[in-house]
C-alpha positions as YAML, in Angstrom:
chain: A
units: angstrom
residues:
- id: 1
  name: MET
  ca: [-39.45, -0.44, -9.67]
- id: 2
  name: ARG
  ca: [-35.56, -0.36, -9.30]
- id: 3
  name: ILE
  ca: [-33.65, -1.52, -12.44]
- id: 4
  name: ALA
  ca: [-29.76, -1.42, -12.19]
- id: 5
  name: VAL
  ca: [-27.88, -1.55, -15.29]
- id: 6
  name: THR
  ca: [-24.24, -2.87, -15.13]
- id: 7
  name: GLY
  ca: [-22.13, -2.55, -18.36]
- id: 8
  name: SER
  ca: [-19.35, -0.13, -19.77]
- id: 9
  name: ILE
  ca: [-18.95, 3.51, -19.37]
- id: 10
  name: ALA
  ca: [-16.68, 5.12, -21.56]
- id: 11
  name: THR
  ca: [-15.89, 8.09, -24.13]
- id: 12
  name: ASP
  ca: [-16.55, 7.86, -27.03]
- id: 13
  name: HIS
  ca: [-14.64, 9.30, -30.13]
- id: 14
  name: LEU
  ca: [-16.73, 9.56, -33.10]
- id: 15
  name: MET
  ca: [-15.26, 10.21, -37.04]
- id: 16
  name: THR
  ca: [-16.91, 10.15, -40.07]
- id: 17
  name: PHE
  ca: [-15.61, 8.67, -43.55]
- id: 18
  name: PRO
  ca: [-17.10, 10.44, -46.49]
- id: 19
  name: GLY
  ca: [-16.74, 6.94, -48.75]
- id: 20
  name: ARG
  ca: [-17.64, 3.38, -48.27]
- id: 21
  name: PHE
  ca: [-15.44, 1.01, -46.42]
- id: 22
  name: ALA
  ca: [-16.91, -2.03, -48.77]
- id: 23
  name: GLU
  ca: [-14.97, 0.02, -51.76]
- id: 24
  name: GLN
  ca: [-11.56, 0.19, -50.10]
- id: 25
  name: PHE
  ca: [-11.51, -3.63, -49.58]
- id: 26
  name: VAL
  ca: [-9.72, -5.94, -52.38]
- id: 27
  name: ALA
  ca: [-11.67, -9.53, -52.43]
- id: 28
  name: ASP
  ca: [-8.47, -11.64, -52.54]
- id: 29
  name: ARG
  ca: [-6.06, -9.71, -50.27]
- id: 30
  name: LEU
  ca: [-8.56, -9.77, -47.12]
- id: 31
  name: ASP
  ca: [-5.90, -11.62, -45.14]
- id: 32
  name: ARG
  ca: [-3.87, -9.00, -45.08]
- id: 33
  name: VAL
  ca: [-5.48, -5.74, -44.95]
- id: 34
  name: SER
  ca: [-3.84, -2.39, -44.60]
- id: 35
  name: LEU
  ca: [-5.87, 0.80, -44.43]
- id: 36
  name: SER
  ca: [-6.19, 4.09, -43.17]
- id: 37
  name: PHE
  ca: [-9.18, 6.36, -43.68]
- id: 38
  name: LEU
  ca: [-8.96, 10.16, -44.09]
- id: 39
  name: VAL
  ca: [-11.99, 11.19, -41.76]
- id: 40
  name: ASP
  ca: [-13.71, 14.51, -42.10]
- id: 41
  name: ALA
  ca: [-14.52, 14.87, -38.72]
- id: 42
  name: LEU
  ca: [-13.99, 14.13, -34.63]
- id: 43
  name: GLU
  ca: [-16.42, 14.15, -32.10]
- id: 44
  name: ILE
  ca: [-16.04, 13.34, -28.55]
- id: 45
  name: ARG
  ca: [-18.78, 12.22, -26.50]
- id: 46
  name: ARG
  ca: [-19.40, 10.38, -23.19]
- id: 47
  name: GLY
  ca: [-20.80, 6.82, -24.16]
- id: 48
  name: GLY
  ca: [-20.59, 3.57, -23.03]
- id: 49
  name: VAL
  ca: [-23.53, 1.06, -23.20]
- id: 50
  name: ALA
  ca: [-24.70, 1.13, -19.36]
- id: 51
  name: ALA
  ca: [-24.30, 4.86, -19.02]
- id: 52
  name: ASN
  ca: [-26.14, 5.05, -22.44]
- id: 53
  name: ILE
  ca: [-28.91, 3.27, -21.21]
- id: 54
  name: CYS
  ca: [-29.11, 5.00, -17.92]
- id: 55
  name: PHE
  ca: [-28.94, 8.52, -19.69]
- id: 56
  name: GLY
  ca: [-31.99, 7.15, -21.75]
- id: 57
  name: MET
  ca: [-34.27, 6.02, -18.91]
- id: 58
  name: GLY
  ca: [-33.03, 9.55, -16.93]
- id: 59
  name: ALA
  ca: [-34.34, 11.73, -19.84]
- id: 60
  name: LEU
  ca: [-37.71, 9.74, -19.40]
- id: 61
  name: GLY
  ca: [-37.80, 10.65, -15.90]
- id: 62
  name: LEU
  ca: [-36.61, 7.36, -14.17]
- id: 63
  name: SER
  ca: [-33.57, 6.98, -11.69]
- id: 64
  name: PRO
  ca: [-31.37, 4.00, -13.04]
- id: 65
  name: ILE
  ca: [-28.80, 2.60, -10.91]
- id: 66
  name: LEU
  ca: [-25.41, 2.42, -13.15]
- id: 67
  name: VAL
  ca: [-22.89, -0.38, -11.90]
- id: 68
  name: GLY
  ca: [-19.32, -0.28, -13.44]
- id: 69
  name: ALA
  ca: [-16.09, 1.02, -13.24]
- id: 70
  name: VAL
  ca: [-14.37, 4.02, -14.44]
- id: 71
  name: GLY
  ca: [-11.04, 5.81, -13.82]
- id: 72
  name: PRO
  ca: [-10.41, 8.87, -11.42]
- id: 73
  name: ASP
  ca: [-11.31, 11.06, -14.68]
- id: 74
  name: PHE
  ca: [-14.80, 10.46, -14.26]
- id: 75
  name: ALA
  ca: [-15.42, 13.66, -12.12]
- id: 76
  name: ASP
  ca: [-17.24, 15.74, -14.62]
- id: 77
  name: TYR
  ca: [-19.21, 12.54, -16.52]
- id: 78
  name: ARG
  ca: [-20.52, 11.83, -13.05]
- id: 79
  name: SER
  ca: [-21.67, 15.49, -12.35]
- id: 80
  name: TRP
  ca: [-23.71, 15.16, -16.20]
- id: 81
  name: LEU
  ca: [-25.25, 11.83, -15.33]
- id: 82
  name: GLU
  ca: [-26.25, 12.65, -11.86]
- id: 83
  name: ARG
  ca: [-27.70, 15.93, -13.56]
- id: 84
  name: HIS
  ca: [-29.57, 13.82, -15.72]
- id: 85
  name: GLY
  ca: [-31.35, 11.42, -12.96]
- id: 86
  name: VAL
  ca: [-28.58, 8.73, -12.86]
- id: 87
  name: ASP
  ca: [-27.84, 7.32, -9.28]
- id: 88
  name: THR
  ca: [-23.95, 6.86, -9.69]
- id: 89
  name: GLU
  ca: [-23.19, 5.66, -6.22]
- id: 90
  name: SER
  ca: [-22.46, 2.14, -7.23]
- id: 91
  name: VAL
  ca: [-19.81, 3.22, -9.75]
- id: 92
  name: HIS
  ca: [-16.29, 1.87, -8.94]
- id: 93
  name: VAL
  ca: [-13.47, 4.02, -9.32]
- id: 94
  name: SER
  ca: [-9.95, 2.43, -9.94]
- id: 95
  name: GLU
  ca: [-6.68, 3.93, -8.92]
- id: 96
  name: LEU
  ca: [-4.65, 2.65, -11.60]
- id: 97
  name: HIS
  ca: [-6.68, 2.66, -14.93]
- id: 98
  name: HIS
  ca: [-8.34, 5.75, -16.80]
- id: 99
  name: THR
  ca: [-12.15, 5.28, -18.00]
- id: 100
  name: ALA
  ca: [-12.60, 3.09, -20.99]
- id: 101
  name: ARG
  ca: [-12.55, 4.46, -25.11]
- id: 102
  name: PHE
  ca: [-14.39, 3.96, -27.84]
- id: 103
  name: VAL
  ca: [-13.12, 4.61, -31.22]
- id: 104
  name: CYS
  ca: [-15.70, 4.41, -33.96]
- id: 105
  name: THR
  ca: [-15.71, 5.44, -37.73]
- id: 106
  name: THR
  ca: [-18.56, 5.36, -39.77]
- id: 107
  name: ASP
  ca: [-18.66, 5.56, -43.39]
- id: 108
  name: ALA
  ca: [-21.52, 7.12, -46.22]
- id: 109
  name: ASP
  ca: [-24.02, 3.97, -45.73]
- id: 110
  name: HIS
  ca: [-23.77, 3.79, -42.18]
- id: 111
  name: ASN
  ca: [-21.41, 0.98, -41.50]
- id: 112
  name: GLN
  ca: [-18.80, 1.27, -38.61]
- id: 113
  name: ILE
  ca: [-15.19, 0.09, -37.40]
- id: 114
  name: ALA
  ca: [-14.66, 0.48, -34.01]
- id: 115
  name: SER
  ca: [-12.01, -0.18, -31.50]
- id: 116
  name: PHE
  ca: [-12.43, -0.47, -27.60]
- id: 117
  name: TYR
  ca: [-9.86, 0.40, -24.80]
- id: 118
  name: ALA
  ca: [-11.36, -1.33, -21.62]
- id: 119
  name: GLY
  ca: [-9.04, 0.41, -18.98]
- id: 120
  name: ALA
  ca: [-10.89, 0.53, -15.90]
- id: 121
  name: MET
  ca: [-13.77, -1.56, -17.11]
- id: 122
  name: ALA
  ca: [-11.57, -4.38, -16.03]
- id: 123
  name: GLU
  ca: [-12.06, -4.18, -12.81]
- id: 124
  name: ALA
  ca: [-16.21, -4.34, -12.86]
- id: 125
  name: ARG
  ca: [-15.35, -8.30, -12.38]
- id: 126
  name: ASN
  ca: [-14.76, -6.85, -8.47]
- id: 127
  name: ILE
  ca: [-18.25, -5.30, -8.47]
- id: 128
  name: GLU
  ca: [-20.99, -7.56, -6.34]
- id: 129
  name: LEU
  ca: [-24.17, -6.58, -6.66]
- id: 130
  name: ARG
  ca: [-25.36, -7.70, -3.15]
- id: 131
  name: PRO
  ca: [-24.25, -4.33, -2.01]
- id: 132
  name: VAL
  ca: [-25.96, -2.55, -4.66]
- id: 133
  name: ALA
  ca: [-29.45, -4.22, -3.70]
- id: 134
  name: GLU
  ca: [-28.82, -3.44, -0.15]
- id: 135
  name: ARG
  ca: [-28.12, -0.10, -0.57]
- id: 136
  name: VAL
  ca: [-31.20, 0.64, -2.82]
- id: 137
  name: GLY
  ca: [-33.85, -1.61, -1.14]
- id: 138
  name: GLY
  ca: [-33.77, -4.30, -3.62]
- id: 139
  name: LEU
  ca: [-33.30, -4.91, -7.02]
- id: 140
  name: ASP
  ca: [-36.44, -5.86, -9.40]
- id: 141
  name: LEU
  ca: [-34.19, -6.17, -12.74]
- id: 142
  name: VAL
  ca: [-30.59, -6.37, -13.43]
- id: 143
  name: MET
  ca: [-29.49, -5.22, -16.98]
- id: 144
  name: ILE
  ca: [-26.71, -6.96, -17.75]
- id: 145
  name: ALA
  ca: [-24.82, -5.25, -20.88]
- id: 146
  name: ALA
  ca: [-21.51, -5.15, -22.83]
- id: 147
  name: ASN
  ca: [-18.79, -5.16, -20.22]
- id: 148
  name: ASP
  ca: [-15.72, -7.02, -18.70]
- id: 149
  name: PRO
  ca: [-16.43, -10.43, -20.23]
- id: 150
  name: GLU
  ca: [-15.90, -11.69, -16.23]
- id: 151
  name: ALA
  ca: [-17.92, -9.24, -14.92]
- id: 152
  name: MET
  ca: [-20.96, -9.42, -17.39]
- id: 153
  name: LEU
  ca: [-20.33, -13.81, -16.20]
- id: 154
  name: ARG
  ca: [-20.35, -13.01, -12.39]
- id: 155
  name: HIS
  ca: [-22.96, -10.64, -12.32]
- id: 156
  name: THR
  ca: [-25.34, -13.28, -14.55]
- id: 157
  name: ASP
  ca: [-24.03, -15.82, -11.71]
- id: 158
  name: GLU
  ca: [-25.29, -13.65, -9.13]
- id: 159
  name: CYS
  ca: [-28.46, -13.24, -10.19]
- id: 160
  name: ARG
  ca: [-29.06, -16.54, -10.39]
- id: 161
  name: GLU
  ca: [-27.66, -17.14, -6.86]
- id: 162
  name: ARG
  ca: [-29.43, -14.32, -5.28]
- id: 163
  name: GLY
  ca: [-32.79, -14.64, -7.36]
- id: 164
  name: TYR
  ca: [-32.38, -11.31, -9.01]
- id: 165
  name: ALA
  ca: [-34.48, -11.42, -12.33]
- id: 166
  name: PHE
  ca: [-31.98, -10.03, -15.04]
- id: 167
  name: ALA
  ca: [-31.89, -9.08, -19.06]
- id: 168
  name: ALA
  ca: [-28.59, -10.41, -20.78]
- id: 169
  name: ASP
  ca: [-27.50, -8.35, -23.72]
- id: 170
  name: PRO
  ca: [-23.72, -9.50, -24.70]
- id: 171
  name: SER
  ca: [-23.62, -7.57, -27.88]
- id: 172
  name: GLN
  ca: [-20.35, -6.30, -28.67]
- id: 173
  name: GLN
  ca: [-18.89, -9.22, -26.36]
- id: 174
  name: LEU
  ca: [-20.00, -11.73, -28.56]
- id: 175
  name: ALA
  ca: [-16.80, -12.12, -30.09]
- id: 176
  name: ARG
  ca: [-14.82, -12.64, -27.02]
- id: 177
  name: MET
  ca: [-17.28, -15.62, -25.86]
- id: 178
  name: GLU
  ca: [-17.19, -19.17, -26.29]
- id: 179
  name: ARG
  ca: [-19.78, -21.79, -26.34]
- id: 180
  name: ALA
  ca: [-20.01, -22.16, -22.49]
- id: 181
  name: GLU
  ca: [-19.44, -18.42, -21.77]
- id: 182
  name: ILE
  ca: [-22.41, -17.57, -23.94]
- id: 183
  name: ARG
  ca: [-25.02, -20.26, -22.45]
- id: 184
  name: ARG
  ca: [-23.97, -19.53, -18.85]
- id: 185
  name: LEU
  ca: [-24.54, -15.91, -19.69]
- id: 186
  name: VAL
  ca: [-27.81, -16.45, -21.32]
- id: 187
  name: GLY
  ca: [-29.30, -19.20, -19.55]
- id: 188
  name: GLY
  ca: [-32.09, -18.34, -17.41]
- id: 189
  name: ALA
  ca: [-32.39, -14.60, -18.41]
- id: 190
  name: GLU
  ca: [-35.88, -12.48, -18.54]
- id: 191
  name: PHE
  ca: [-34.92, -10.55, -21.13]
- id: 192
  name: LEU
  ca: [-32.12, -11.37, -24.08]
- id: 193
  name: PHE
  ca: [-31.66, -8.21, -26.36]
- id: 194
  name: SER
  ca: [-29.77, -8.56, -29.50]
- id: 195
  name: ASN
  ca: [-29.74, -7.16, -32.96]
- id: 196
  name: GLU
  ca: [-30.57, -8.95, -36.11]
- id: 197
  name: TYR
  ca: [-27.00, -9.79, -36.75]
- id: 198
  name: GLU
  ca: [-26.04, -11.07, -32.99]
- id: 199
  name: LYS
  ca: [-29.08, -12.83, -32.78]
- id: 200
  name: ALA
  ca: [-28.07, -15.12, -35.55]
- id: 201
  name: LEU
  ca: [-24.21, -15.23, -33.77]
- id: 202
  name: ILE
  ca: [-25.75, -16.05, -30.48]
- id: 203
  name: GLU
  ca: [-27.69, -19.16, -31.93]
- id: 204
  name: GLN
  ca: [-24.12, -20.26, -34.11]
- id: 205
  name: LYS
  ca: [-21.74, -19.80, -30.95]
- id: 206
  name: SER
  ca: [-24.07, -21.40, -27.97]
- id: 207
  name: GLY
  ca: [-25.24, -23.89, -30.25]
- id: 208
  name: TRP
  ca: [-28.86, -23.71, -29.44]
- id: 209
  name: SER
  ca: [-31.57, -22.83, -32.16]
- id: 210
  name: ASP
  ca: [-33.98, -20.51, -32.17]
- id: 211
  name: ALA
  ca: [-36.52, -22.55, -30.63]
- id: 212
  name: GLU
  ca: [-34.33, -23.82, -27.76]
- id: 213
  name: LEU
  ca: [-32.82, -20.20, -26.74]
- id: 214
  name: LEU
  ca: [-36.76, -19.35, -26.49]
- id: 215
  name: GLY
  ca: [-36.84, -22.03, -24.01]
- id: 216
  name: MET
  ca: [-34.05, -20.53, -21.95]
- id: 217
  name: VAL
  ca: [-35.11, -17.02, -21.58]
- id: 218
  name: GLY
  ca: [-38.38, -15.24, -20.82]
- id: 219
  name: THR
  ca: [-38.61, -12.93, -23.68]
- id: 220
  name: ARG
  ca: [-36.18, -12.61, -26.48]
- id: 221
  name: VAL
  ca: [-35.95, -9.01, -28.12]
- id: 222
  name: THR
  ca: [-34.30, -8.60, -31.50]
- id: 223
  name: THR
  ca: [-33.91, -4.87, -33.00]
- id: 224
  name: LEU
  ca: [-33.94, -4.58, -36.86]
- id: 225
  name: GLY
  ca: [-32.63, -1.50, -37.41]
- id: 226
  name: SER
  ca: [-35.35, 0.58, -39.83]
- id: 227
  name: LYS
  ca: [-37.43, -2.60, -39.85]
- id: 228
  name: GLY
  ca: [-38.07, -2.04, -36.16]
- id: 229
  name: VAL
  ca: [-38.00, -4.72, -33.48]
- id: 230
  name: ARG
  ca: [-39.22, -7.99, -33.05]
- id: 231
  name: ILE
  ca: [-40.10, -9.76, -29.58]
- id: 232
  name: ASP
  ca: [-40.79, -13.68, -29.27]
- id: 233
  name: ARG
  ca: [-41.88, -15.44, -26.40]
- id: 234
  name: ALA
  ca: [-42.19, -19.33, -26.23]
- id: 235
  name: GLY
  ca: [-45.60, -20.73, -27.37]
- id: 236
  name: GLU
  ca: [-46.61, -17.05, -28.37]
- id: 237
  name: PRO
  ca: [-47.52, -15.22, -31.67]
- id: 238
  name: ALA
  ca: [-44.11, -12.81, -32.33]
- id: 239
  name: VAL
  ca: [-44.95, -9.00, -31.90]
- id: 240
  name: GLN
  ca: [-43.40, -6.96, -34.48]
- id: 241
  name: VAL
  ca: [-43.24, -2.91, -33.50]
- id: 242
  name: ALA
  ca: [-42.36, -0.83, -36.27]
- id: 243
  name: ALA
  ca: [-39.61, 2.04, -36.27]
- id: 244
  name: LEU
  ca: [-39.94, 5.97, -36.11]
- id: 245
  name: PRO
  ca: [-39.93, 7.39, -39.27]
- id: 246
  name: THR
  ca: [-37.06, 9.74, -39.91]
- id: 247
  name: ASP
  ca: [-35.32, 11.57, -42.53]
- id: 248
  name: ARG
  ca: [-32.59, 12.95, -40.49]
- id: 249
  name: LEU
  ca: [-30.20, 9.75, -40.26]
- id: 250
  name: VAL
  ca: [-27.17, 11.54, -38.49]
- id: 251
  name: ASP
  ca: [-24.79, 8.68, -36.40]
- id: 252
  name: PRO
  ca: [-25.98, 5.41, -35.15]
- id: 253
  name: THR
  ca: [-23.87, 5.19, -32.24]
- id: 254
  name: GLY
  ca: [-25.73, 4.03, -29.03]
- id: 255
  name: VAL
  ca: [-29.33, 3.71, -30.72]
- id: 256
  name: GLY
  ca: [-29.23, 0.08, -29.81]
- id: 257
  name: ASP
  ca: [-28.59, 1.42, -26.11]
- id: 258
  name: ALA
  ca: [-31.51, 4.46, -26.31]
- id: 259
  name: PHE
  ca: [-33.93, 1.49, -27.76]
- id: 260
  name: ARG
  ca: [-33.24, -0.65, -24.21]
- id: 261
  name: ALA
  ca: [-33.34, 2.57, -22.27]
- id: 262
  name: GLY
  ca: [-37.12, 3.02, -23.73]
- id: 263
  name: PHE
  ca: [-37.94, -0.54, -23.37]
- id: 264
  name: LEU
  ca: [-36.79, -0.64, -19.77]
- id: 265
  name: SER
  ca: [-38.45, 2.62, -18.88]
- id: 266
  name: GLY
  ca: [-41.66, 1.07, -20.35]
- id: 267
  name: LEU
  ca: [-41.30, -2.30, -18.22]
- id: 268
  name: ALA
  ca: [-40.61, 0.06, -15.29]
- id: 269
  name: ALA
  ca: [-44.04, 1.81, -15.69]
- id: 270
  name: GLY
  ca: [-46.11, -1.29, -16.23]
- id: 271
  name: LEU
  ca: [-46.19, -0.86, -19.84]
- id: 272
  name: GLY
  ca: [-46.58, -4.39, -22.16]
- id: 273
  name: LEU
  ca: [-44.25, -5.55, -24.54]
- id: 274
  name: GLU
  ca: [-45.77, -4.01, -27.52]
- id: 275
  name: HIS
  ca: [-45.99, -0.28, -25.87]
- id: 276
  name: SER
  ca: [-42.45, -0.57, -24.27]
- id: 277
  name: ALA
  ca: [-40.98, -1.30, -27.53]
- id: 278
  name: GLN
  ca: [-42.76, 1.71, -29.41]
- id: 279
  name: LEU
  ca: [-41.13, 3.33, -26.48]
- id: 280
  name: GLY
  ca: [-37.95, 2.39, -26.89]
- id: 281
  name: ASN
  ca: [-38.00, 3.34, -30.80]
- id: 282
  name: LEU
  ca: [-39.02, 6.61, -29.67]
- id: 283
  name: VAL
  ca: [-35.85, 7.03, -27.75]
- id: 284
  name: ALA
  ca: [-33.79, 5.39, -30.46]
- id: 285
  name: VAL
  ca: [-35.01, 7.66, -33.15]
- id: 286
  name: HIS
  ca: [-33.56, 10.83, -31.24]
- id: 287
  name: VAL
  ca: [-30.28, 9.18, -31.12]
- id: 288
  name: LEU
  ca: [-30.29, 8.48, -34.70]
- id: 289
  name: GLU
  ca: [-30.85, 11.74, -35.12]
- id: 290
  name: ALA
  ca: [-27.77, 13.51, -32.87]
- id: 291
  name: VAL
  ca: [-23.80, 13.18, -32.99]
- id: 292
  name: GLY
  ca: [-23.03, 10.97, -30.19]
- id: 293
  name: PRO
  ca: [-25.25, 8.58, -27.69]
- id: 294
  name: GLN
  ca: [-26.21, 11.31, -24.77]
- id: 295
  name: GLU
  ca: [-26.48, 14.35, -26.99]
- id: 296
  name: TYR
  ca: [-30.64, 14.55, -27.13]
- id: 297
  name: THR
  ca: [-33.33, 15.99, -25.29]
- id: 298
  name: LEU
  ca: [-36.64, 14.26, -24.93]
- id: 299
  name: GLY
  ca: [-39.20, 17.13, -24.33]
- id: 300
  name: ARG
  ca: [-42.26, 15.43, -23.44]
- id: 301
  name: GLN
  ca: [-44.96, 16.79, -25.30]
- id: 302
  name: ALA
  ca: [-42.97, 16.89, -28.61]
- id: 303
  name: ALA
  ca: [-41.98, 13.23, -27.73]
- id: 304
  name: LEU
  ca: [-45.60, 12.44, -27.43]
- id: 305
  name: ASP
  ca: [-46.79, 14.01, -30.28]
- id: 306
  name: ARG
  ca: [-43.95, 12.20, -32.33]
- id: 307
  name: PHE
  ca: [-45.30, 8.76, -30.82]
- id: 308
  name: ALA
  ca: [-48.81, 9.56, -31.14]
- id: 309
  name: ALA
  ca: [-47.85, 10.21, -35.15]
- id: 310
  name: ALA
  ca: [-46.08, 7.29, -35.27]
- id: 311
  name: TYR
  ca: [-48.52, 4.83, -33.28]
- id: 312
  name: GLY
  ca: [-51.83, 6.36, -32.82]
- id: 313
  name: GLU
  ca: [-53.59, 8.17, -30.33]
- id: 314
  name: ASN
  ca: [-54.56, 5.21, -28.55]
- id: 315
  name: ALA
  ca: [-50.85, 3.75, -28.04]
- id: 316
  name: ALA
  ca: [-50.05, 7.48, -27.08]
- id: 317
  name: ALA
  ca: [-52.58, 7.39, -24.16]
- id: 318
  name: ALA
  ca: [-51.27, 4.17, -22.89]
- id: 319
  name: VAL
  ca: [-47.22, 5.39, -22.83]
- id: 320
  name: GLU
  ca: [-48.16, 8.84, -21.75]
- id: 321
  name: PRO
  ca: [-47.85, 7.94, -18.03]
- id: 322
  name: ALA
  ca: [-44.17, 6.45, -18.79]
- id: 323
  name: LEU
  ca: [-43.38, 9.75, -20.31]
- id: 324
  name: ARG
  ca: [-42.15, 11.65, -16.83]
- id: 325
  name: CYS
  ca: [-39.39, 13.35, -18.61]
- id: 326
  name: PRO
  ca: [-37.98, 16.56, -17.06]
- id: 327
  name: VAL
  ca: [-38.15, 18.18, -20.16]
- id: 328
  name: PRO
  ca: [-41.92, 19.64, -20.79]
...
């Protein structure tokens, strides 16, 4: 199964604030917020939604096709991704701008305040998917993740025009999009990904109810944090999948991307929705236990053992063929 992942490619600057953001706000002064947080640590990591997803798929033994825009400072990052199985031949390199930057501070409750500098990402709107499909012999699914908004809309439109199945994941760009843009991005998607908050925001901003959205997409996948994930299809009972347990909550940055990596890898291996979601949760918990969205290793046997402990031996047997991790 040939899967192209379009979206941001960035460097993450991750900081930790030992207090709680909620304690720093004055209720009747929220219209004039002026705050500075003294942080304890700064970690500079590779990131970006599309790159994170592709890294996770590569860790499971796939060769996803990364589609996005970067700056001339991408050389080392490209080598890293290629060493982890990612096809980077369709990445556009800007002659004018640096690779995007994500700056995020996480508090003691794992709440986050973040900013994103687009940089070269703005040029992703110039990327056409047809040459990508021609280069690799066709596309079975295009993941349209958070990116330059114009790029997201262009890629969605092209998928419809050329008949490429696509998954919509507006996530961070929901705040920038209006009703018409969200409807244009979501309608006709094979899969719609969001977290619980984004689900409500999509409904609010699109003007479509939950039932109407289910009529517009094939499958709706909603991540629920520690409660796992819910999968909905029109006219079918919802599928609820529990998260993998962990007592090492290190950093939530990139957890949603990791889930998508595992879920898409499950689909590529021919797994059903439930087992694909379980595999997504397996990858997600590895990111949750590390600082940075690409700072984990998936050892095949250890991952399989942990999966079996969480979901049972039968589920592990079903998922085992999808665990093609290069690491034993």
